[in-house]
N, C-alpha and C positions, 0 to 999 in steps of 0.2 A: 755488894758494893759497901766499902767502909767509908762513912762520911768523914769529912774534915771537920765538921762543926759539932758543937754541942748546944742543945736548945732546952730552955727551962721555962716552966709555966709561971706567968706573973699575974697580977691582978686583973689586967685588961687585955691580955694577949700573951705573947711569949717574948723572951729575950734570948739572943743567940750569940754565942762565940763563933765567928765565922772560921776560926782556926782553933782547934781544941787546946792548943798549947798556950794561947794568949792568957796573960795574967793582968791584974790591975797595974796600971803604969802611971807614974807621975808625968811622963812625957805626952800622954794622950788622955784627955778628960773622958773620952767615951770608952776606953778600954775597960774590960775585954768584950763588952756587949755592943757590937757595932751594928747588928741587925735586930730590929724590933718589929713585931707584927701586931695586927689588930689596933686597938686603941692605944697601945703602948707606943705606936709609931708617931703619935702626935708630938709636935715640937712647939715651943713658945713662939708667939708672934714676933718678938724682937729677934730671935735666932733665925726665923724664916726670912725676915726682911733683910738681915745682914747677909746671909749666904746667897739668897736668890736675887738680891737687888731689887726688892719690891718695896714701895711703889715708884721709887724715883729713877731706877735704872741701875746698871751694874756698878759695883763698888770694887775698887782695886787698891792694893793687891788682895787677892782672895786665896787664903791658905787652906780653908776647910771646903770639902765637897760633901754634898748631901743629895741622895737619890731616893725619892718616894717611888713605890711600885704598886701595881695591881696585877693580880693573876686572875684570868678570867676563862670561862668556858667558851666554846664556839658560838653559843647563843648570847654571850655578853654577861652572863651571871658572874658575880664576883665570888671568887674562891677565897682569896686572901688579899689583904693590903698590908703594907709595911714600909719600912725605910732602912737604908744602909748608909752609915756615915764613914768618912775616911778615917784612917788611922794615921795621925801625925807622928806617932812614935816609930812606926814601921814604914811610913810613906807609902800607904796602900790606898788605892781609890775604891769607891763603893762598887763599881761595875766589875772590877777585878775580883772582889770578894764573891759577888753574887753569881757570876758565870764561871767560877772555877770548876774544873773537872772534879767530880765527887763533892762539889760544894752545895750551897743551899738550894739554888734553883734546880740543879741537876737532880738532887734528892727529891725535891717537891714534885717534879714532873714524873719521876720514876715511881713515886708512891701514889700519884693521882693522875692517871692518864686522861682525865677530863680537861685538864688545863691546855688550852689551845692558843691563848693570847697573853702576852706579857706587855705591859705598858710601864715605861719609865718616865718619871718627871725629874729631871736632873738639874742641879745648879750649873753644871758644865757639860758640854758635849764630851763623849768618850774620846780617849786618846789611845795612842799605841807606843808611848815612850818606853824605853827599856825597863824601867823600874815597875811598870804597871801592866803593859800588854793587854789593856782592856778590850780593844777591838779584836785582837787575835782570839781572845778567849770567847767573845761573843760569836765571832765567825765559826769557831769550832763547835760551839754549843748549838748553833743553828743548823750546821751540817749534820750534827748528831740527832737533832730533832726537827726534821724537815716539815712536820705538820704543825709546828708552833710558829706563830707570827710575833713580830717584835715591833712595837711602836715607841720611838724615843723622842721625848720632848725635852728641850734644854733652855735654860735661861741666858747663857752666854757661851760663845765658842771658846774652846780651851786650846791655847798655844797653836793657833792657826796663822797668826800674823808673822810677817817675814822676819821680825826682830828675834823671834824665838828660834834657837838652833834646831829644834825637832819639828818645826812647822811643816816642812815639806813632807816628812814622814807621816805626820798626823793628818794632813790633807789627803795623802795617798791612801791612808788606812780608811778614812771616812768614805772615799770613793769606792774602796773595796767593799765596805759594808753596804753601801747604797746600791752596789751592783746586785745584791740579793733581792731588790724590789721585785715583786710586791710582798715578799716575806718580811721585809724590813722597811720602815719609813723613818726618816729623820726630819724633825720639824721644830721650830721654836715654840716655846710656851707663849700664848697670845690670847687676847680676848677673854672669853668666859672660862678658859682652862685655869687662869689665875684664881677665879672665884671658886672653882672646883677644888683647887689645892687648899685654899683657905678653909673651905667647908669640911674637907675630908682629912686633912693632915695637920692642921694648926689648932692648938688648944685655946679654949676660951673664946672661940668665934661662933656666933650665932645670929640669926635674923639679919637685920640690915647691915651689921658689921661685916658680913661675909661679902656683900655686894657693894664694896666701896669703889669710888671712881679710880680708874687707871690713869695715872698722870702721863703727860705727853712724853716726858723723858723716857719712861718705861715703854710706851707704845712705839717711840722712835727706835729704841733698841730692838724691840721685837721685829719691827719692819727690816731693820738692818740685818738681823740674824737670818730672816727668811731670804733676803737677797744673797747673803754670803753663802749660806748652805746650798742654795741653788747654783751659785757660781762654782762651788767646789765639787759638787756631785753630779750636776746636770739633771737633777730630779727635783721637781717642784714640791715643796713641802705643804702640809696642811697648815693654814694660816688664816687668822681673822684680823684684818686691818681695820681698826676702829677710827682712825684719824679722818678719812674722807667723810665718814658718817657724821662726825662732829661739825665739819665745815658746811655740809649740805643742809642740815636741819637739826638744830639743837633740841627740838621739842618732838622729834619723831617718836612714834609709839613703839612699845616693846614688840608688838606683833609684827610690825613692818620690818623691824630689825631682824626678827627671827626668820622671816621669809626671804629677806633680801641679802643677808650676809652669811654665806655658807663657809665651812671650815676649809674647803678647798679653793676659795676665792683668794688665790695667792697674790696676784699682782693686779689690783684694780687699775683701770685706765687712769683714774685721777691721781694715783699714788706714784706713778713712775713715768719717766720720759724715755723715749727711744732715741738713742744717739749712736749712729754708726752700726745699727743692727743690734745694739746691746741695751739691756734694761738698765736704767740708771735710777736709784732711789732719790726722791725729792724730800730732803730733810731740812725743812725750812721753819718748822714750828718751834715755839719757845718751850724747852723741856720743863720749865717751871710751872707752866699753865696746866691745870687739870683738864682732862679730856671729858667732855659731856658725853658719857657713854650710857646707852640704855642698858640697865642691869637686868639681864635675863639669865636663868640658870644655864650652865654648860650642858650641852647634850652630848652624851658619849657617842663617839664614832662607832659605826658597826665594825665588828672584827673583820679584818682583811683575810680572806681565804686564799690559800696558796694556789688553788685551782681556778681562780676567777679569770674573767676574760682579759686577755693581755693585749687587745687591739690598741689600747691607749698607752703604749709603752713610752717612756721618756725619750726625748730627742737625743740626749747624749747618754750613751750606754757604756759602762765600763765592765768588761768581762775578764775573768782571770782564768788562765790556763794552767793546768798542773798545779793546783793548790796544794802546797806541802802539808803533810800530816805532821802538825806540831804536837809534840808531847810535853805536857807540863808536869814535871816531877815535883811533888810537894816536899818541902823540908822546913825546918824550923826557922830558917833565915829568910824572912819575906823580902829582903832587899835583893836577893839573888834573882835576876830576871831569867825567864825561860829563853831558850834559844829560838829566835824568829828567823825563818828563812825568807829571802826575797821571793817575790812572785813575778811571773811574767804577765804583763798587762797589755791588752789590746784595746785601744780607744776607737770607737765607731762613732763618728759625728755626722749627723744629718744636717746639711747646710740649709738654712732658712731660705724659703722662696722669696721672702721680702728683700734679702740682701742681694739676690740675683737681679731682681727688678731694679734695685737702686743702682747696680753696676751698669745695666743697660741704659738707664737714663743718663748717667754720667757720660757714656760713650756718645749718645746722641747729641748732648750739649757740646762735646768736644768737636764733633763734626761741623756743627753750626758755627 
């Protein structure tokens, strides 16, 4: 296997050219070393806040993309941490670089078969637009490595709103990726994950500065992301909602928070209202007010094993039939998109029992 990248030893890790033909460029401040590993992966606090929208919430427009990653064994031991930055000169997203065939992750797993879990912490959710094809590359990668699980955490959704021309394709691609559950999970960054990022990937952070309060604007954005990704994919994400905790008891102890708020507590009863059988987020708090959040260290989620019990499958399941074999031929022009074939999709939706009961009640009232 001939790799696409070149990797060089640095003082605190390695620096990587994701494509060996890249050179220094005035159009991109990060060229040619877009992938950095170990302690070289740390970024300044101001850069982290600007790209990830922390602690106030998303900032628009956002031209730069940044993805932190962790490669772990099946037992959860860390093999490598790093980051990948977008190339503004060639308009290439981090996920496209990392999941390229014969690219960095492909080579990493080929040379270390102990890697069983990849965790991404991205400023944006992955897209599948023609210039990038990030999700198609992820999908092919996971088909090639069925024993590897992928957890994706994102700060904001990328081009999924109706005003973007490619929004329908991006939403469809996210559903396609989520259909690989439980091999793949898509979740917003929330709660203690923010503190974990500050501790592991931001330079100059230590002690109390890591566990700074999460402002309401950021917490509301995280809640909105959880609602939207659930609506798009039909799969509940891992999510920690800190807003109800602040309203109920501002002086709650850390141990109580640790026991009472799990990462899979997606939609607490206090946070959402049910209208016509659909979950509706309650976004009424002032985004300028800091959230009184009990600062506890982020606990890593146990790796998701592909062979785990599937009795708790999501209610809305999207399966693909006859997934095309997409071949990505590499060349020196990164702007040339690979050919992406359409897929046949079958949606299977389980109707909620609650909606049935509501219909029966309406009929009874009509008779009376």
